[in-house]
N, C-alpha and C positions, 0 to 999 in steps of 0.2 A: 325333198327333208328326210325321208329314210337312208338314203347315198350316204347320205352327210355324217347323221348320228353312229353310223356304221365303222363311216372314219375315223370319227372323232375318235371311239370306241378303239377302233385299233392303231391308234397313232398312242392311246395313255397306255394299251398293253406293251407296246414296243419304246414309250419312254422307262414303263417298271422294268421291262428286262435288261434295259441298257444300264438303269442303277443298283440292279442284283449284282450283273456283270463287272459291274468297278467295282461296288463292293467286295465280289469274291477274288477278284485281285487284287485291290489293297490287300485285304486278309493276308491272303497270299504272301504278295511281297513283305508285309508285316513279320510272318513267322518264318519266311526265310533269312530275312537278315536278322532274327533274333536267334534261329540253328545260327548261323555265323557266327553272331555275336558271342554265342558260348562255344561254338567250337573254335574260336579265336582264346578263350578263356581255358583251355581245356587244353592246349597244344603249349601254354607255358608252363605247366607241369612236365610236359614230355621231356625228355632227355634232348639236348640239344644235337647241332652234328658233332660238336669235339667230347660228345658222350655224357657232361656235365646234365646233373637235374637240378634247378635251383628254384627250389619249393619259395611262392612268395605267401610270408605273412604278414603282410599289413593288416594290423587291426585286432591280430592275433594274440592268444595269452598264451605264451611259452612257460613252458617248467620243466628248466633242467635236470630236475633231482627224478622226472617218469623217463631218464635217458637219451639222450638224443647223440645226434653226430653234428658238429659245429664243423662250419665253413673254415674260419680261419682262427689263430688265435694268436695273441700277441701282447706286447709291455708297453706301457705306456712312458713318458718321463718321470713319471711319479713311482716306478716299480709294480705299477696297479694291472695285473691281466684283465683284455678283454678278451672274450669270446663271443664269436659273429654266429649269428645263424639266422641266414635267410636276409630281411632286410631290418635286423633287430640286433642288439646287441645287449652283454652281461658284463657288467662292470666289478670287478672282484671274484671273489669266490663263492658269495653270497647275495642275495636280492635279486629284484625284478627285472624284466627285458625291458632295456627300453628302444624306439625306433632309432638305425643309426643315424640319421637324420639327424637328430636333437645335438649329436656333439661334433659328427662332419656333415653339415651341410649341402658344402660344395659337393660331397658326391653326388649329391642327387639335382643340384643345377646344374653339372657337367654330363652325368651318364646317369640314368634312370635305376635307382639304386635296388635291383632284386637279390641282391647277396654281395658279397666280397668273396673272390678268390682265394688271396693269401694275405698274410701281411706278415709284417716283422717291424720290428725297431734297431735302428742301422749301429755299430758302434763300430766306427773304422777312422783310426790314428790315420790313416794313410789316403781318406777323404774327407777332411776336414768339412769341405761344401756337405755334407751327406750323413756325418756324424751326430747320432741322436735324432735323427729324425726318423719317423712314422713313415713307414712306404705300406701303399694297399692295392693292392693288384684287383683290376675288375677288367674282367675280358681280357682285351688288346690294349688296354691302358692302365699306367701306371701314378698313383696321385703319392706328394711328398709333401708331408707337412712337418714345419715346428712349431712347438708350444700351442700347438690345437689349432695353427693356420696355415692355409693350403701355402703352399710356396708359389715363387711368381713363373707365370708360362705352365705351370701343371694345370692337367693333365696330360701326360705325354705318353709316348707308343711304348712298351717296353721295350722291342728291340732299342731306343735311339739312350736309354739310360744303363740297359741292361744285354748289350749286343749278344746275340748268339743264345737267347733265354728264351724258349716258347711263349706264347699266349696260353688264355686258358690255364689256368697253373693251379695246381692241387693246395700245395703248401710252399711255405719261406720260413728261413732260419736264419737268425745271423751269428756269424762262426769268429769271435773273434781271436786275436793273438793272444796267450799261445796255443788256445784248444785247436786250432787250425796254425798251420807254417805261418801264412799270413793273412792279413783279415777281409774274410771270405762270405760269401752267404749261398747259403745253400738250397736250391730249388725244387721242388717236389713236381713229378705228373706222370701219375702210374706208376710204373715201375722204373720210372727215367729220373736219374737222379744228377743233377749237374751241380758245381762248384764251381762260384762267380769268383776270383780273383778282384778286387778291388782296386789294386794295386794295379795290377798288368792288365785287366779286363778281360784275360785269358779264363776260356769256359773247360772246366774236365767233366768228363761223363763219368757218372763212378755207375758200381754195382752191389746197394745193398741186399746181398741177399736173403739175410738173417731179419730184413726189417718187412711187414706188411706193407702198403700201398697208403701214406698217408692222407689225409682228410687237413689236417691241421697240426703243425708242429711253433714248438718256441721253447727258448733257452728262457730255465728260472732258477735260481742260485747254485748258477754254474752248472746246470745240466741239460738235458737235451731231451725233448719228451716229442713224440710222433702220434697225434691224435689218430686212430682208425675207430669209426662207430663212435659207442659210447665206452671205449677202451681206451690206454694208452702202453708205451710201450717207450722206457730208457734206451737211447743208443749210443754209441760213438758217433761222433761225427764227421769222422776222419775216415773210419773204415763199413762203418753201419752196423756194429756189433753191437747184440742186444745180450747184457747179461742179468740172470739173478730169473725171477720168477716173472714172467711178465705174458701177456697183455694184465693189464691191472684193471681194475674199474674207476672210471673217472670221479664217479661221486664220490668216492669214498676217498678219494688223495685232495680234489680242486673243488670242490665244493663243499655247503655245508647241507646235507642231506639227512634225515632222518633213517631208519633203518630201513632198509631194505634187501629180499632177499634170504637165505641164510647160508648162515657164515659161522663159522668156531670162533671159540672162545682166541685162540690165537689170531684170527684174522682181527677180531673186533681189537687187540690189541695191537695189531700191526697197522690198521688204518690209521688210531689217535699216536703213535709212536710216529708214523714217516706222511701224516696229513700236512699238504703246505697251506693248508686255513689257519688262519692268526687263531690264537686262544682268545678266549674272552676274560678269563681270569687264571689266576696261578699262587696256589699258597704251600707252606710250607708249616706241617705242624709242631705240638711242642717234642714230637718221637720223631722230627727229622723226614718225615713220611711227606710225598709231594702230592698236592691233587691240581690237575690240570683241567680246566672246561673249557669245551669246543662246542658249539651251539650244541642240541639236546646229547651230548654225552660230554663222558671225562674219564682221565686216566688217573690213577692214584700209584706211586711208587713209594714201594718199603724195601729199604736193603736192594736187593735186586731183583726183587719182584713187580711185576707188573698185574695191573686189574685194570681191564675196560668195564664201562657198564654205559645205559643213558642214567640220564639225571634224574628222570621221574622213579627210576626202580629205587634209586640208593638215598631221593630226598623227594619224595612225593608229593610235600606240598608245594615244594617249588615249581614241578614240573618239567621245565627248562631250561633258557639261556640264562646266566646272571649277567651281571654287569664289573661285580669285584667280589673277590672273597679273601679273607683275611682269618688267620685265627689267634684264638687268645684264650688261654688258661683253660686248656683243651676243648674249647669249643670252637665252631666255626662260624664264621659271622658271614652269611652271602646277600648282597644287595642285589635288588636287581629292580629299576627304574626305582622308586622312591619307597622301597619296603626294605627292610629287614628281615632276615630269618638267620635264624641262629639255632646251630646243631650239635649237642654233645657227640665228643668225636668217638665211634665204639664200634663193637659188628652186633648189630644194624647202629646207623649214627640216628639218634634220638631229637626228635623236634621237641623244641622249647616251650611249652606251655607258656599262652599267652602273645604270641607271635605269629605272625608278621609283625612289626610295627613298624611306624612312619619313619624314613631315615631321620627327617629332622628332631625328633624323640630320641632316637637312639644315638644320635652322630651330630646334632647339632647343626648339618647341613643340607643345601637342597639338595637334590638328584636333578639329574644322574650324574653320576662318578664313572673314571674310567678305570683304574684302580684303587686298591689299598692293601695298606701290610703292617703289620705290627713286629717289631724285633724283638728274638726270645728275650726273656727277663728285662721286657720291657713295658710300660702300659700307655706308650704313648702311638694311635691308629695315623696314619703320615694316608693322606686320602690326595690321591691325584685328579686335579678336576682342567683338563686343557692341560696348560701350563704351569698351573699356579698346584704348588703340596700345600695343604692345608694339617697342619697336627692336632689329634683332640686327644687330650687326656680321658684314659678308659675307668680311671679313677673317681676323678672327680663330678659333681653333684653338682648344679646341671651337667652334663659334657657342651662344651665351648667350641669351636673351631677356630685354632690361630692359624692364619698365615705363615707360613714357616719362610715360604722364598718360591723363585721359579726354575722349571728345569728349563734352559735353554739349547739345549742340545738336540733335543724332540718336539715339533708340534701338538704330536699325540701320543699317548702310551696305549696301549692295550692291554697289557698286562702286567702286574709287579710281583715281589714276595723278595721278603730277609730268609737270610737263612746264613749256614758258620762263614762263607763266602764273602758274605756282606748283600748288598742291593741289587736282585736282577728285574731291570728292567727290559721287557720284552715288545719289541716294535717286528709286528709282519712276521717273517721268518726268522727272525734274528733275535738276537737276546742281546745284551749290552751289562758288566759287573762293576758296580761299584763299592768301594770299600764299607761306606757307611750312606744311611740318608743324606747329609749334610754335604759329603763329597759329593754324589748325585747333582746333586745342585749349586754346586762351586766348581767345580771341573771346568776348566777351559779347555781342556783338550780333550777330542773324543776317545772312550775307550775300547780295547777292539771289537769287532763285530763277532758272534758266534753263531754257527747254526743251532735254529729250538729243534727240529726234528732228527740229525745226526747229534751232536755235541749236549744236550739238553736230554734226551730220548732212546739213543743209544739208536738209532735207526739205521738200519746199514746199507743203505739204498738213497 
């Protein structure tokens, strides 16, 4: 019996030892798997064999105003710039990032979307099958979209559509005639530049000595921009020459960001003169001075003198962005959401007591509104909401809006003012002039298009 008892004890000890060893082995394997898993994730942030580093941003909150290097930049069919960063996309010059696959789901379906290498919108009369299509380049593949839909049989190999062009690109931009001799696409990879002729399919390798390596490029308002880091340079698409004071800060010209960094007075003025971000409001006062508002800043022009400052510094009760501004009898009426702020024009501008007041109380109309203006020596405020124009008699009590007409040329107006040359309507980076408010609503022919930054504000680049 005693020998049996000893054997039983030995058996129990052996079983416990086996259980302990099994547990240790399982724990070891678990830690090894976790280590391998973490290692795999770490490797995704390491540079790929081609030298690219594509960071994953899924679930990340990206702020373009902190300064970032974009992966690609392109303009969509409506002329809205798309800025790509990782697996996210910024639409236009302000607003939050959104996952790129919300707009282009097929990029994820066919190719795990961690980045977009390059992008552009084709402009080619010599290639009607590709004209006005958006092209996206991811590693070795190219995607073609038309009206937000992926074209049949795409994605395809880059070499099939653009023979002679390498994979893993850094940037691409279209160069239509007459900017280039023939409709051309310019591809960038490191310091290598390729001009792809859409008509002949011939590739010319170029050397742009004065340009930095581009991580993004796009054509906007008939100019060509190379993005590098959080700066950009304007370049000649044929020679690559960069003229003027470059590089410049991207956040000053292609984004709506509050003040950052140290800048001189001239720097602030140039930023507001030359920014490509659309205006929120514009007006001309009784003395002919122009006030233009964009984000947190404004630009005033009196004769040939320019002044720029933050809205909060000159109109502290307003703080920042406005929807519309008009001038009437020496006062600026500034509309923000459903409120109206009124300032007496002067140095400094004086905020009238009792304001802000509800927009409904002041003009008899519900907000928000897109633009508003009053012509000199008149007492009718023309208020634009969407495509509808309402007239409000400012001498009437109470003030009642009357639907005056419809603007047929534009779906939405960003800003408008009335001056000696008539009515100026601003849409994006362009403006249009009409002889009168009635002409604006009745005109059948689209008036000549002008550039805001250059022709309205005198920007030299």
